[in-house]
HTML snippet that shows the backbone in 3Dmol.js (N, CA, C, O; Angstrom):
<script src="https://3Dmol.org/build/3Dmol-min.js"></script>
<div id="view" style="width:600px;height:400px;position:relative"></div>
<script>
const pdb = `
ATOM      1  N   MET A   1      13.997   2.327  -7.313  1.00  0.00           N
ATOM      2  CA  MET A   1      13.441   2.618  -8.610  1.00  0.00           C
ATOM      3  C   MET A   1      14.551   3.108  -9.543  1.00  0.00           C
ATOM      4  O   MET A   1      14.591   2.737 -10.717  1.00  0.00           O
ATOM      5  N   LYS A   2      15.443   3.934  -9.019  1.00  0.00           N
ATOM      6  CA  LYS A   2      16.532   4.468  -9.841  1.00  0.00           C
ATOM      7  C   LYS A   2      17.501   3.379 -10.279  1.00  0.00           C
ATOM      8  O   LYS A   2      18.132   3.496 -11.330  1.00  0.00           O
ATOM      9  N   ASN A   3      17.625   2.323  -9.483  1.00  0.00           N
ATOM     10  CA  ASN A   3      18.549   1.239  -9.798  1.00  0.00           C
ATOM     11  C   ASN A   3      17.934   0.173 -10.700  1.00  0.00           C
ATOM     12  O   ASN A   3      18.583  -0.819 -11.034  1.00  0.00           O
ATOM     13  N   ASN A   4      16.682   0.382 -11.090  1.00  0.00           N
ATOM     14  CA  ASN A   4      15.952  -0.577 -11.929  1.00  0.00           C
ATOM     15  C   ASN A   4      15.862  -1.963 -11.292  1.00  0.00           C
ATOM     16  O   ASN A   4      15.851  -2.972 -11.998  1.00  0.00           O
ATOM     17  N   ASP A   5      15.798  -2.013  -9.984  1.00  0.00           N
ATOM     18  CA  ASP A   5      15.625  -3.273  -9.259  1.00  0.00           C
ATOM     19  C   ASP A   5      14.155  -3.357  -8.851  1.00  0.00           C
ATOM     20  O   ASP A   5      13.783  -3.044  -7.720  1.00  0.00           O
ATOM     21  N   ASP A   6      13.335  -3.786  -9.805  1.00  0.00           N
ATOM     22  CA  ASP A   6      11.890  -3.771  -9.601  1.00  0.00           C
ATOM     23  C   ASP A   6      11.439  -4.610  -8.409  1.00  0.00           C
ATOM     24  O   ASP A   6      10.576  -4.176  -7.646  1.00  0.00           O
ATOM     25  N   LYS A   7      11.998  -5.786  -8.239  1.00  0.00           N
ATOM     26  CA  LYS A   7      11.577  -6.643  -7.121  1.00  0.00           C
ATOM     27  C   LYS A   7      11.819  -5.945  -5.784  1.00  0.00           C
ATOM     28  O   LYS A   7      10.960  -5.960  -4.903  1.00  0.00           O
ATOM     29  N   LYS A   8      12.977  -5.344  -5.643  1.00  0.00           N
ATOM     30  CA  LYS A   8      13.286  -4.643  -4.401  1.00  0.00           C
ATOM     31  C   LYS A   8      12.395  -3.410  -4.242  1.00  0.00           C
ATOM     32  O   LYS A   8      11.956  -3.094  -3.137  1.00  0.00           O
ATOM     33  N   PHE A   9      12.134  -2.726  -5.336  1.00  0.00           N
ATOM     34  CA  PHE A   9      11.261  -1.556  -5.295  1.00  0.00           C
ATOM     35  C   PHE A   9       9.879  -1.925  -4.761  1.00  0.00           C
ATOM     36  O   PHE A   9       9.372  -1.280  -3.844  1.00  0.00           O
ATOM     37  N   TYR A  10       9.270  -2.966  -5.338  1.00  0.00           N
ATOM     38  CA  TYR A  10       7.932  -3.366  -4.907  1.00  0.00           C
ATOM     39  C   TYR A  10       7.924  -3.831  -3.453  1.00  0.00           C
ATOM     40  O   TYR A  10       6.975  -3.562  -2.716  1.00  0.00           O
ATOM     41  N   ALA A  11       8.972  -4.521  -3.046  1.00  0.00           N
ATOM     42  CA  ALA A  11       9.077  -4.956  -1.646  1.00  0.00           C
ATOM     43  C   ALA A  11       9.165  -3.751  -0.718  1.00  0.00           C
ATOM     44  O   ALA A  11       8.550  -3.741   0.348  1.00  0.00           O
ATOM     45  N   GLU A  12       9.926  -2.738  -1.118  1.00  0.00           N
ATOM     46  CA  GLU A  12      10.080  -1.526  -0.300  1.00  0.00           C
ATOM     47  C   GLU A  12       8.771  -0.744  -0.209  1.00  0.00           C
ATOM     48  O   GLU A  12       8.412  -0.262   0.866  1.00  0.00           O
ATOM     49  N   ILE A  13       8.066  -0.615  -1.315  1.00  0.00           N
ATOM     50  CA  ILE A  13       6.774   0.089  -1.302  1.00  0.00           C
ATOM     51  C   ILE A  13       5.794  -0.663  -0.406  1.00  0.00           C
ATOM     52  O   ILE A  13       5.089  -0.056   0.401  1.00  0.00           O
ATOM     53  N   LEU A  14       5.756  -1.969  -0.551  1.00  0.00           N
ATOM     54  CA  LEU A  14       4.876  -2.794   0.283  1.00  0.00           C
ATOM     55  C   LEU A  14       5.190  -2.593   1.761  1.00  0.00           C
ATOM     56  O   LEU A  14       4.287  -2.381   2.570  1.00  0.00           O
ATOM     57  N   GLN A  15       6.457  -2.659   2.106  1.00  0.00           N
ATOM     58  CA  GLN A  15       6.878  -2.492   3.495  1.00  0.00           C
ATOM     59  C   GLN A  15       6.566  -1.077   3.999  1.00  0.00           C
ATOM     60  O   GLN A  15       6.126  -0.905   5.136  1.00  0.00           O
ATOM     61  N   ALA A  16       6.790  -0.086   3.168  1.00  0.00           N
ATOM     62  CA  ALA A  16       6.553   1.303   3.574  1.00  0.00           C
ATOM     63  C   ALA A  16       5.073   1.562   3.834  1.00  0.00           C
ATOM     64  O   ALA A  16       4.721   2.181   4.839  1.00  0.00           O
ATOM     65  N   VAL A  17       4.215   1.101   2.951  1.00  0.00           N
ATOM     66  CA  VAL A  17       2.775   1.326   3.126  1.00  0.00           C
ATOM     67  C   VAL A  17       2.264   0.539   4.326  1.00  0.00           C
ATOM     68  O   VAL A  17       1.477   1.061   5.116  1.00  0.00           O
ATOM     69  N   GLN A  18       2.696  -0.695   4.470  1.00  0.00           N
ATOM     70  CA  GLN A  18       2.280  -1.483   5.630  1.00  0.00           C
ATOM     71  C   GLN A  18       2.775  -0.839   6.926  1.00  0.00           C
ATOM     72  O   GLN A  18       2.029  -0.773   7.903  1.00  0.00           O
ATOM     73  N   GLY A  19       4.009  -0.369   6.945  1.00  0.00           N
ATOM     74  CA  GLY A  19       4.549   0.287   8.135  1.00  0.00           C
ATOM     75  C   GLY A  19       3.796   1.558   8.477  1.00  0.00           C
ATOM     76  O   GLY A  19       3.513   1.828   9.644  1.00  0.00           O
ATOM     77  N   TYR A  20       3.474   2.333   7.460  1.00  0.00           N
ATOM     78  CA  TYR A  20       2.716   3.564   7.669  1.00  0.00           C
ATOM     79  C   TYR A  20       1.352   3.259   8.284  1.00  0.00           C
ATOM     80  O   TYR A  20       0.952   3.870   9.275  1.00  0.00           O
ATOM     81  N   VAL A  21       0.647   2.305   7.680  1.00  0.00           N
ATOM     82  CA  VAL A  21      -0.685   1.948   8.180  1.00  0.00           C
ATOM     83  C   VAL A  21      -0.587   1.357   9.576  1.00  0.00           C
ATOM     84  O   VAL A  21      -1.422   1.659  10.430  1.00  0.00           O
ATOM     85  N   SER A  22       0.407   0.528   9.826  1.00  0.00           N
ATOM     86  CA  SER A  22       0.609  -0.071  11.138  1.00  0.00           C
ATOM     87  C   SER A  22       0.788   1.010  12.202  1.00  0.00           C
ATOM     88  O   SER A  22       0.158   0.959  13.259  1.00  0.00           O
ATOM     89  N   ASP A  23       1.640   1.978  11.922  1.00  0.00           N
ATOM     90  CA  ASP A  23       1.877   3.071  12.871  1.00  0.00           C
ATOM     91  C   ASP A  23       0.652   3.960  13.030  1.00  0.00           C
ATOM     92  O   ASP A  23       0.271   4.300  14.150  1.00  0.00           O
ATOM     93  N   LYS A  24       0.043   4.334  11.929  1.00  0.00           N
ATOM     94  CA  LYS A  24      -1.066   5.286  11.948  1.00  0.00           C
ATOM     95  C   LYS A  24      -2.290   4.709  12.650  1.00  0.00           C
ATOM     96  O   LYS A  24      -3.008   5.430  13.343  1.00  0.00           O
ATOM     97  N   LEU A  25      -2.527   3.406  12.472  1.00  0.00           N
ATOM     98  CA  LEU A  25      -3.732   2.782  13.026  1.00  0.00           C
ATOM     99  C   LEU A  25      -3.449   1.914  14.247  1.00  0.00           C
ATOM    100  O   LEU A  25      -4.347   1.244  14.758  1.00  0.00           O
ATOM    101  N   SER A  26      -2.214   1.924  14.708  1.00  0.00           N
ATOM    102  CA  SER A  26      -1.802   1.144  15.877  1.00  0.00           C
ATOM    103  C   SER A  26      -2.129  -0.346  15.725  1.00  0.00           C
ATOM    104  O   SER A  26      -2.685  -0.975  16.626  1.00  0.00           O
ATOM    105  N   ILE A  27      -1.774  -0.878  14.584  1.00  0.00           N
ATOM    106  CA  ILE A  27      -1.939  -2.308  14.341  1.00  0.00           C
ATOM    107  C   ILE A  27      -0.567  -2.962  14.558  1.00  0.00           C
ATOM    108  O   ILE A  27       0.393  -2.624  13.866  1.00  0.00           O
ATOM    109  N   PRO A  28      -0.470  -3.888  15.508  1.00  0.00           N
ATOM    110  CA  PRO A  28       0.811  -4.572  15.701  1.00  0.00           C
ATOM    111  C   PRO A  28       1.223  -5.308  14.422  1.00  0.00           C
ATOM    112  O   PRO A  28       0.372  -5.824  13.697  1.00  0.00           O
ATOM    113  N   VAL A  29       2.509  -5.353  14.153  1.00  0.00           N
ATOM    114  CA  VAL A  29       3.023  -6.000  12.948  1.00  0.00           C
ATOM    115  C   VAL A  29       2.544  -7.447  12.860  1.00  0.00           C
ATOM    116  O   VAL A  29       2.270  -7.946  11.768  1.00  0.00           O
ATOM    117  N   SER A  30       2.442  -8.120  14.003  1.00  0.00           N
ATOM    118  CA  SER A  30       2.007  -9.516  14.006  1.00  0.00           C
ATOM    119  C   SER A  30       0.560  -9.677  13.544  1.00  0.00           C
ATOM    120  O   SER A  30       0.150 -10.775  13.167  1.00  0.00           O
ATOM    121  N   GLU A  31      -0.215  -8.594  13.570  1.00  0.00           N
ATOM    122  CA  GLU A  31      -1.626  -8.637  13.164  1.00  0.00           C
ATOM    123  C   GLU A  31      -1.874  -7.886  11.855  1.00  0.00           C
ATOM    124  O   GLU A  31      -3.020  -7.611  11.498  1.00  0.00           O
ATOM    125  N   LEU A  32      -0.816  -7.562  11.158  1.00  0.00           N
ATOM    126  CA  LEU A  32      -0.916  -6.749   9.956  1.00  0.00           C
ATOM    127  C   LEU A  32      -1.300  -7.606   8.748  1.00  0.00           C
ATOM    128  O   LEU A  32      -0.442  -8.162   8.062  1.00  0.00           O
ATOM    129  N   THR A  33      -2.588  -7.697   8.511  1.00  0.00           N
ATOM    130  CA  THR A  33      -3.108  -8.385   7.335  1.00  0.00           C
ATOM    131  C   THR A  33      -3.966  -7.394   6.555  1.00  0.00           C
ATOM    132  O   THR A  33      -4.397  -6.372   7.091  1.00  0.00           O
ATOM    133  N   LYS A  34      -4.207  -7.703   5.299  1.00  0.00           N
ATOM    134  CA  LYS A  34      -5.047  -6.811   4.497  1.00  0.00           C
ATOM    135  C   LYS A  34      -6.448  -6.682   5.095  1.00  0.00           C
ATOM    136  O   LYS A  34      -7.056  -5.613   5.048  1.00  0.00           O
ATOM    137  N   GLU A  35      -6.945  -7.768   5.648  1.00  0.00           N
ATOM    138  CA  GLU A  35      -8.276  -7.743   6.256  1.00  0.00           C
ATOM    139  C   GLU A  35      -8.299  -6.827   7.481  1.00  0.00           C
ATOM    140  O   GLU A  35      -9.221  -6.028   7.647  1.00  0.00           O
ATOM    141  N   ASN A  36      -7.276  -6.947   8.343  1.00  0.00           N
ATOM    142  CA  ASN A  36      -7.198  -6.088   9.529  1.00  0.00           C
ATOM    143  C   ASN A  36      -7.016  -4.622   9.148  1.00  0.00           C
ATOM    144  O   ASN A  36      -7.600  -3.732   9.767  1.00  0.00           O
ATOM    145  N   ILE A  37      -6.210  -4.386   8.137  1.00  0.00           N
ATOM    146  CA  ILE A  37      -6.016  -3.010   7.668  1.00  0.00           C
ATOM    147  C   ILE A  37      -7.345  -2.438   7.208  1.00  0.00           C
ATOM    148  O   ILE A  37      -7.716  -1.325   7.582  1.00  0.00           O
ATOM    149  N   LYS A  38      -8.051  -3.196   6.404  1.00  0.00           N
ATOM    150  CA  LYS A  38      -9.336  -2.733   5.875  1.00  0.00           C
ATOM    151  C   LYS A  38     -10.336  -2.475   7.003  1.00  0.00           C
ATOM    152  O   LYS A  38     -11.025  -1.455   6.999  1.00  0.00           O
ATOM    153  N   GLU A  39     -10.418  -3.386   7.958  1.00  0.00           N
ATOM    154  CA  GLU A  39     -11.340  -3.218   9.084  1.00  0.00           C
ATOM    155  C   GLU A  39     -11.025  -1.963   9.885  1.00  0.00           C
ATOM    156  O   GLU A  39     -11.928  -1.199  10.226  1.00  0.00           O
ATOM    157  N   LYS A  40      -9.751  -1.747  10.186  1.00  0.00           N
ATOM    158  CA  LYS A  40      -9.356  -0.563  10.965  1.00  0.00           C
ATOM    159  C   LYS A  40      -9.626   0.718  10.203  1.00  0.00           C
ATOM    160  O   LYS A  40     -10.079   1.703  10.788  1.00  0.00           O
ATOM    161  N   LEU A  41      -9.355   0.722   8.896  1.00  0.00           N
ATOM    162  CA  LEU A  41      -9.615   1.918   8.095  1.00  0.00           C
ATOM    163  C   LEU A  41     -11.100   2.258   8.091  1.00  0.00           C
ATOM    164  O   LEU A  41     -11.471   3.424   8.226  1.00  0.00           O
ATOM    165  N   VAL A  42     -11.942   1.259   7.939  1.00  0.00           N
ATOM    166  CA  VAL A  42     -13.384   1.476   7.962  1.00  0.00           C
ATOM    167  C   VAL A  42     -13.815   1.978   9.341  1.00  0.00           C
ATOM    168  O   VAL A  42     -14.663   2.864   9.449  1.00  0.00           O
ATOM    169  N   ALA A  43     -13.224   1.407  10.393  1.00  0.00           N
ATOM    170  CA  ALA A  43     -13.587   1.788  11.763  1.00  0.00           C
ATOM    171  C   ALA A  43     -13.264   3.251  12.068  1.00  0.00           C
ATOM    172  O   ALA A  43     -13.955   3.881  12.869  1.00  0.00           O
ATOM    173  N   VAL A  44     -12.216   3.800  11.436  1.00  0.00           N
ATOM    174  CA  VAL A  44     -11.873   5.199  11.683  1.00  0.00           C
ATOM    175  C   VAL A  44     -12.505   6.139  10.658  1.00  0.00           C
ATOM    176  O   VAL A  44     -12.232   7.339  10.656  1.00  0.00           O
ATOM    177  N   GLY A  45     -13.354   5.583   9.787  1.00  0.00           N
ATOM    178  CA  GLY A  45     -14.122   6.418   8.875  1.00  0.00           C
ATOM    179  C   GLY A  45     -13.485   6.708   7.530  1.00  0.00           C
ATOM    180  O   GLY A  45     -13.863   7.670   6.862  1.00  0.00           O
ATOM    181  N   ILE A  46     -12.531   5.898   7.126  1.00  0.00           N
ATOM    182  CA  ILE A  46     -11.909   6.091   5.814  1.00  0.00           C
ATOM    183  C   ILE A  46     -12.885   5.605   4.736  1.00  0.00           C
ATOM    184  O   ILE A  46     -13.532   4.568   4.884  1.00  0.00           O
ATOM    185  N   GLU A  47     -12.974   6.367   3.669  1.00  0.00           N
ATOM    186  CA  GLU A  47     -13.879   6.028   2.573  1.00  0.00           C
ATOM    187  C   GLU A  47     -13.564   4.650   2.005  1.00  0.00           C
ATOM    188  O   GLU A  47     -12.405   4.241   1.938  1.00  0.00           O
ATOM    189  N   ASN A  48     -14.610   3.943   1.600  1.00  0.00           N
ATOM    190  CA  ASN A  48     -14.454   2.593   1.068  1.00  0.00           C
ATOM    191  C   ASN A  48     -13.560   2.579  -0.169  1.00  0.00           C
ATOM    192  O   ASN A  48     -12.776   1.648  -0.353  1.00  0.00           O
ATOM    193  N   SER A  49     -13.667   3.584  -1.003  1.00  0.00           N
ATOM    194  CA  SER A  49     -12.826   3.623  -2.205  1.00  0.00           C
ATOM    195  C   SER A  49     -11.346   3.694  -1.839  1.00  0.00           C
ATOM    196  O   SER A  49     -10.501   3.121  -2.527  1.00  0.00           O
ATOM    197  N   GLU A  50     -11.041   4.391  -0.764  1.00  0.00           N
ATOM    198  CA  GLU A  50      -9.643   4.499  -0.331  1.00  0.00           C
ATOM    199  C   GLU A  50      -9.140   3.177   0.247  1.00  0.00           C
ATOM    200  O   GLU A  50      -7.986   2.808   0.028  1.00  0.00           O
ATOM    201  N   THR A  51      -9.987   2.468   0.977  1.00  0.00           N
ATOM    202  CA  THR A  51      -9.571   1.162   1.502  1.00  0.00           C
ATOM    203  C   THR A  51      -9.323   0.187   0.353  1.00  0.00           C
ATOM    204  O   THR A  51      -8.408  -0.634   0.416  1.00  0.00           O
ATOM    205  N   GLU A  52     -10.131   0.278  -0.684  1.00  0.00           N
ATOM    206  CA  GLU A  52      -9.922  -0.564  -1.863  1.00  0.00           C
ATOM    207  C   GLU A  52      -8.620  -0.203  -2.568  1.00  0.00           C
ATOM    208  O   GLU A  52      -7.907  -1.087  -3.042  1.00  0.00           O
ATOM    209  N   ASN A  53      -8.305   1.091  -2.640  1.00  0.00           N
ATOM    210  CA  ASN A  53      -7.050   1.521  -3.261  1.00  0.00           C
ATOM    211  C   ASN A  53      -5.849   0.948  -2.535  1.00  0.00           C
ATOM    212  O   ASN A  53      -4.884   0.512  -3.163  1.00  0.00           O
ATOM    213  N   ILE A  54      -5.908   0.948  -1.208  1.00  0.00           N
ATOM    214  CA  ILE A  54      -4.800   0.408  -0.418  1.00  0.00           C
ATOM    215  C   ILE A  54      -4.665  -1.094  -0.642  1.00  0.00           C
ATOM    216  O   ILE A  54      -3.562  -1.602  -0.848  1.00  0.00           O
ATOM    217  N   THR A  55      -5.780  -1.793  -0.602  1.00  0.00           N
ATOM    218  CA  THR A  55      -5.765  -3.236  -0.827  1.00  0.00           C
ATOM    219  C   THR A  55      -5.218  -3.556  -2.217  1.00  0.00           C
ATOM    220  O   THR A  55      -4.405  -4.467  -2.377  1.00  0.00           O
ATOM    221  N   ASP A  56      -5.666  -2.808  -3.209  1.00  0.00           N
ATOM    222  CA  ASP A  56      -5.172  -3.019  -4.576  1.00  0.00           C
ATOM    223  C   ASP A  56      -3.670  -2.779  -4.672  1.00  0.00           C
ATOM    224  O   ASP A  56      -2.952  -3.542  -5.318  1.00  0.00           O
ATOM    225  N   LEU A  57      -3.202  -1.717  -4.028  1.00  0.00           N
ATOM    226  CA  LEU A  57      -1.770  -1.412  -4.055  1.00  0.00           C
ATOM    227  C   LEU A  57      -0.965  -2.527  -3.395  1.00  0.00           C
ATOM    228  O   LEU A  57       0.054  -2.958  -3.936  1.00  0.00           O
ATOM    229  N   LEU A  58      -1.408  -2.993  -2.241  1.00  0.00           N
ATOM    230  CA  LEU A  58      -0.710  -4.084  -1.556  1.00  0.00           C
ATOM    231  C   LEU A  58      -0.686  -5.343  -2.413  1.00  0.00           C
ATOM    232  O   LEU A  58       0.345  -6.006  -2.522  1.00  0.00           O
ATOM    233  N   ASN A  59      -1.821  -5.668  -3.017  1.00  0.00           N
ATOM    234  CA  ASN A  59      -1.893  -6.843  -3.893  1.00  0.00           C
ATOM    235  C   ASN A  59      -0.947  -6.702  -5.085  1.00  0.00           C
ATOM    236  O   ASN A  59      -0.238  -7.643  -5.440  1.00  0.00           O
ATOM    237  N   THR A  60      -0.944  -5.531  -5.693  1.00  0.00           N
ATOM    238  CA  THR A  60      -0.083  -5.285  -6.851  1.00  0.00           C
ATOM    239  C   THR A  60       1.385  -5.439  -6.482  1.00  0.00           C
ATOM    240  O   THR A  60       2.151  -6.065  -7.214  1.00  0.00           O
ATOM    241  N   CYS A  61       1.776  -4.866  -5.344  1.00  0.00           N
ATOM    242  CA  CYS A  61       3.177  -4.962  -4.916  1.00  0.00           C
ATOM    243  C   CYS A  61       3.573  -6.394  -4.594  1.00  0.00           C
ATOM    244  O   CYS A  61       4.685  -6.815  -4.913  1.00  0.00           O
ATOM    245  N   GLU A  62       2.682  -7.145  -3.969  1.00  0.00           N
ATOM    246  CA  GLU A  62       2.977  -8.544  -3.669  1.00  0.00           C
ATOM    247  C   GLU A  62       3.152  -9.334  -4.959  1.00  0.00           C
ATOM    248  O   GLU A  62       4.106 -10.100  -5.096  1.00  0.00           O
ATOM    249  N   TYR A  63       2.245  -9.151  -5.895  1.00  0.00           N
ATOM    250  CA  TYR A  63       2.287  -9.874  -7.158  1.00  0.00           C
ATOM    251  C   TYR A  63       3.507  -9.481  -7.989  1.00  0.00           C
ATOM    252  O   TYR A  63       4.176 -10.339  -8.566  1.00  0.00           O
ATOM    253  N   ALA A  64       3.791  -8.183  -8.045  1.00  0.00           N
ATOM    254  CA  ALA A  64       4.852  -7.665  -8.912  1.00  0.00           C
ATOM    255  C   ALA A  64       6.246  -8.125  -8.492  1.00  0.00           C
ATOM    256  O   ALA A  64       7.178  -8.075  -9.294  1.00  0.00           O
ATOM    257  N   GLN A  65       6.398  -8.563  -7.270  1.00  0.00           N
ATOM    258  CA  GLN A  65       7.706  -9.053  -6.832  1.00  0.00           C
ATOM    259  C   GLN A  65       8.078 -10.365  -7.516  1.00  0.00           C
ATOM    260  O   GLN A  65       9.252 -10.726  -7.584  1.00  0.00           O
ATOM    261  N   PHE A  66       7.071 -11.073  -8.020  1.00  0.00           N
ATOM    262  CA  PHE A  66       7.313 -12.418  -8.541  1.00  0.00           C
ATOM    263  C   PHE A  66       6.887 -12.624  -9.985  1.00  0.00           C
ATOM    264  O   PHE A  66       7.165 -13.671 -10.570  1.00  0.00           O
ATOM    265  N   ALA A  67       6.216 -11.638 -10.565  1.00  0.00           N
ATOM    266  CA  ALA A  67       5.713 -11.803 -11.929  1.00  0.00           C
ATOM    267  C   ALA A  67       5.881 -10.500 -12.704  1.00  0.00           C
ATOM    268  O   ALA A  67       5.989  -9.429 -12.106  1.00  0.00           O
ATOM    269  N   PRO A  68       5.903 -10.586 -14.005  1.00  0.00           N
ATOM    270  CA  PRO A  68       5.997  -9.369 -14.814  1.00  0.00           C
ATOM    271  C   PRO A  68       4.784  -8.475 -14.583  1.00  0.00           C
ATOM    272  O   PRO A  68       3.697  -8.950 -14.254  1.00  0.00           O
ATOM    273  N   THR A  69       4.988  -7.187 -14.759  1.00  0.00           N
ATOM    274  CA  THR A  69       3.907  -6.233 -14.528  1.00  0.00           C
ATOM    275  C   THR A  69       3.482  -5.566 -15.824  1.00  0.00           C
ATOM    276  O   THR A  69       4.206  -5.593 -16.820  1.00  0.00           O
ATOM    277  N   ASP A  70       2.302  -4.971 -15.798  1.00  0.00           N
ATOM    278  CA  ASP A  70       1.829  -4.217 -16.944  1.00  0.00           C
ATOM    279  C   ASP A  70       2.159  -2.741 -16.748  1.00  0.00           C
ATOM    280  O   ASP A  70       2.763  -2.369 -15.742  1.00  0.00           O
ATOM    281  N   GLU A  71       1.778  -1.921 -17.679  1.00  0.00           N
ATOM    282  CA  GLU A  71       2.113  -0.493 -17.628  1.00  0.00           C
ATOM    283  C   GLU A  71       1.529   0.184 -16.391  1.00  0.00           C
ATOM    284  O   GLU A  71       2.174   1.044 -15.792  1.00  0.00           O
ATOM    285  N   GLU A  72       0.317  -0.198 -16.008  1.00  0.00           N
ATOM    286  CA  GLU A  72      -0.329   0.401 -14.838  1.00  0.00           C
ATOM    287  C   GLU A  72       0.449   0.109 -13.559  1.00  0.00           C
ATOM    288  O   GLU A  72       0.406   0.890 -12.609  1.00  0.00           O
ATOM    289  N   SER A  73       1.155  -1.010 -13.538  1.00  0.00           N
ATOM    290  CA  SER A  73       1.921  -1.416 -12.363  1.00  0.00           C
ATOM    291  C   SER A  73       3.397  -1.038 -12.464  1.00  0.00           C
ATOM    292  O   SER A  73       4.213  -1.509 -11.672  1.00  0.00           O
ATOM    293  N   ALA A  74       3.734  -0.212 -13.407  1.00  0.00           N
ATOM    294  CA  ALA A  74       5.119   0.232 -13.551  1.00  0.00           C
ATOM    295  C   ALA A  74       5.553   0.964 -12.283  1.00  0.00           C
ATOM    296  O   ALA A  74       4.731   1.608 -11.631  1.00  0.00           O
ATOM    297  N   PRO A  75       6.825   0.872 -11.929  1.00  0.00           N
ATOM    298  CA  PRO A  75       7.298   1.495 -10.695  1.00  0.00           C
ATOM    299  C   PRO A  75       6.901   2.964 -10.533  1.00  0.00           C
ATOM    300  O   PRO A  75       6.523   3.383  -9.439  1.00  0.00           O
ATOM    301  N   GLU A  76       6.981   3.732 -11.590  1.00  0.00           N
ATOM    302  CA  GLU A  76       6.627   5.154 -11.490  1.00  0.00           C
ATOM    303  C   GLU A  76       5.161   5.330 -11.099  1.00  0.00           C
ATOM    304  O   GLU A  76       4.828   6.197 -10.291  1.00  0.00           O
ATOM    305  N   ASN A  77       4.283   4.499 -11.677  1.00  0.00           N
ATOM    306  CA  ASN A  77       2.860   4.581 -11.367  1.00  0.00           C
ATOM    307  C   ASN A  77       2.564   4.099  -9.947  1.00  0.00           C
ATOM    308  O   ASN A  77       1.723   4.672  -9.254  1.00  0.00           O
ATOM    309  N   ILE A  78       3.250   3.056  -9.524  1.00  0.00           N
ATOM    310  CA  ILE A  78       3.050   2.534  -8.170  1.00  0.00           C
ATOM    311  C   ILE A  78       3.536   3.544  -7.139  1.00  0.00           C
ATOM    312  O   ILE A  78       2.888   3.743  -6.112  1.00  0.00           O
ATOM    313  N   TYR A  79       4.661   4.176  -7.403  1.00  0.00           N
ATOM    314  CA  TYR A  79       5.183   5.198  -6.494  1.00  0.00           C
ATOM    315  C   TYR A  79       4.186   6.345  -6.358  1.00  0.00           C
ATOM    316  O   TYR A  79       3.906   6.807  -5.252  1.00  0.00           O
ATOM    317  N   LYS A  80       3.662   6.794  -7.477  1.00  0.00           N
ATOM    318  CA  LYS A  80       2.680   7.876  -7.473  1.00  0.00           C
ATOM    319  C   LYS A  80       1.415   7.466  -6.717  1.00  0.00           C
ATOM    320  O   LYS A  80       0.873   8.239  -5.927  1.00  0.00           O
ATOM    321  N   LYS A  81       0.959   6.251  -6.967  1.00  0.00           N
ATOM    322  CA  LYS A  81      -0.249   5.751  -6.299  1.00  0.00           C
ATOM    323  C   LYS A  81      -0.034   5.655  -4.785  1.00  0.00           C
ATOM    324  O   LYS A  81      -0.916   6.032  -4.013  1.00  0.00           O
ATOM    325  N   ALA A  82       1.119   5.157  -4.358  1.00  0.00           N
ATOM    326  CA  ALA A  82       1.416   5.047  -2.919  1.00  0.00           C
ATOM    327  C   ALA A  82       1.457   6.427  -2.277  1.00  0.00           C
ATOM    328  O   ALA A  82       0.942   6.613  -1.174  1.00  0.00           O
ATOM    329  N   SER A  83       2.060   7.391  -2.952  1.00  0.00           N
ATOM    330  CA  SER A  83       2.115   8.760  -2.427  1.00  0.00           C
ATOM    331  C   SER A  83       0.717   9.352  -2.289  1.00  0.00           C
ATOM    332  O   SER A  83       0.407  10.001  -1.290  1.00  0.00           O
ATOM    333  N   GLU A  84      -0.118   9.130  -3.287  1.00  0.00           N
ATOM    334  CA  GLU A  84      -1.494   9.643  -3.245  1.00  0.00           C
ATOM    335  C   GLU A  84      -2.287   9.009  -2.113  1.00  0.00           C
ATOM    336  O   GLU A  84      -3.051   9.684  -1.424  1.00  0.00           O
ATOM    337  N   ILE A  85      -2.102   7.716  -1.927  1.00  0.00           N
ATOM    338  CA  ILE A  85      -2.824   7.011  -0.864  1.00  0.00           C
ATOM    339  C   ILE A  85      -2.434   7.566   0.502  1.00  0.00           C
ATOM    340  O   ILE A  85      -3.301   7.840   1.332  1.00  0.00           O
ATOM    341  N   ILE A  86      -1.142   7.731   0.737  1.00  0.00           N
ATOM    342  CA  ILE A  86      -0.679   8.247   2.030  1.00  0.00           C
ATOM    343  C   ILE A  86      -1.175   9.672   2.236  1.00  0.00           C
ATOM    344  O   ILE A  86      -1.603  10.024   3.336  1.00  0.00           O
ATOM    345  N   THR A  87      -1.125  10.481   1.209  1.00  0.00           N
ATOM    346  CA  THR A  87      -1.624  11.867   1.313  1.00  0.00           C
ATOM    347  C   THR A  87      -3.109  11.876   1.635  1.00  0.00           C
ATOM    348  O   THR A  87      -3.549  12.635   2.498  1.00  0.00           O
ATOM    349  N   ASN A  88      -3.883  11.048   0.958  1.00  0.00           N
ATOM    350  CA  ASN A  88      -5.325  10.988   1.217  1.00  0.00           C
ATOM    351  C   ASN A  88      -5.635  10.493   2.622  1.00  0.00           C
ATOM    352  O   ASN A  88      -6.550  11.000   3.272  1.00  0.00           O
ATOM    353  N   LEU A  89      -4.879   9.505   3.095  1.00  0.00           N
ATOM    354  CA  LEU A  89      -5.096   9.015   4.461  1.00  0.00           C
ATOM    355  C   LEU A  89      -4.776  10.102   5.483  1.00  0.00           C
ATOM    356  O   LEU A  89      -5.487  10.252   6.476  1.00  0.00           O
ATOM    357  N   GLU A  90      -3.724  10.848   5.244  1.00  0.00           N
ATOM    358  CA  GLU A  90      -3.369  11.938   6.163  1.00  0.00           C
ATOM    359  C   GLU A  90      -4.507  12.952   6.259  1.00  0.00           C
ATOM    360  O   GLU A  90      -4.779  13.488   7.333  1.00  0.00           O
ATOM    361  N   LYS A  91      -5.155  13.206   5.158  1.00  0.00           N
ATOM    362  CA  LYS A  91      -6.257  14.179   5.144  1.00  0.00           C
ATOM    363  C   LYS A  91      -7.491  13.635   5.875  1.00  0.00           C
ATOM    364  O   LYS A  91      -8.238  14.394   6.492  1.00  0.00           O
ATOM    365  N   GLN A  92      -7.695  12.317   5.800  1.00  0.00           N
ATOM    366  CA  GLN A  92      -8.915  11.732   6.353  1.00  0.00           C
ATOM    367  C   GLN A  92      -8.788  11.284   7.808  1.00  0.00           C
ATOM    368  O   GLN A  92      -9.786  11.219   8.526  1.00  0.00           O
ATOM    369  N   ILE A  93      -7.577  10.978   8.244  1.00  0.00           N
ATOM    370  CA  ILE A  93      -7.436  10.474   9.621  1.00  0.00           C
ATOM    371  C   ILE A  93      -7.246  11.642  10.575  1.00  0.00           C
ATOM    372  O   ILE A  93      -7.108  11.438  11.781  1.00  0.00           O
TER     373      ILE A  93
END
`;
const viewer = $3Dmol.createViewer("view");
viewer.addModel(pdb, "pdb");
viewer.setStyle({}, {cartoon: {color: "spectrum"}});
viewer.zoomTo();
viewer.render();
</script>
């Protein structure tokens, strides 16, 4: 983010959130899909709104690597959103 390399930033956030969820929910990397993430989160009792937030964040990061983003998808906002999601998951799991 500090280097203004947005594509790399979004790729790193995507990888970090996927890695966190993979480790936390014991999902093998080979099975790491948004659908599997959502199913596992629901199975452990994570609120539906939180599963939607994670899916939205993953979608935004995937899209932002290849297309221009709007203000809501600015790196600072995405970083904040990813931090909030991880904090909320820690509280719920």
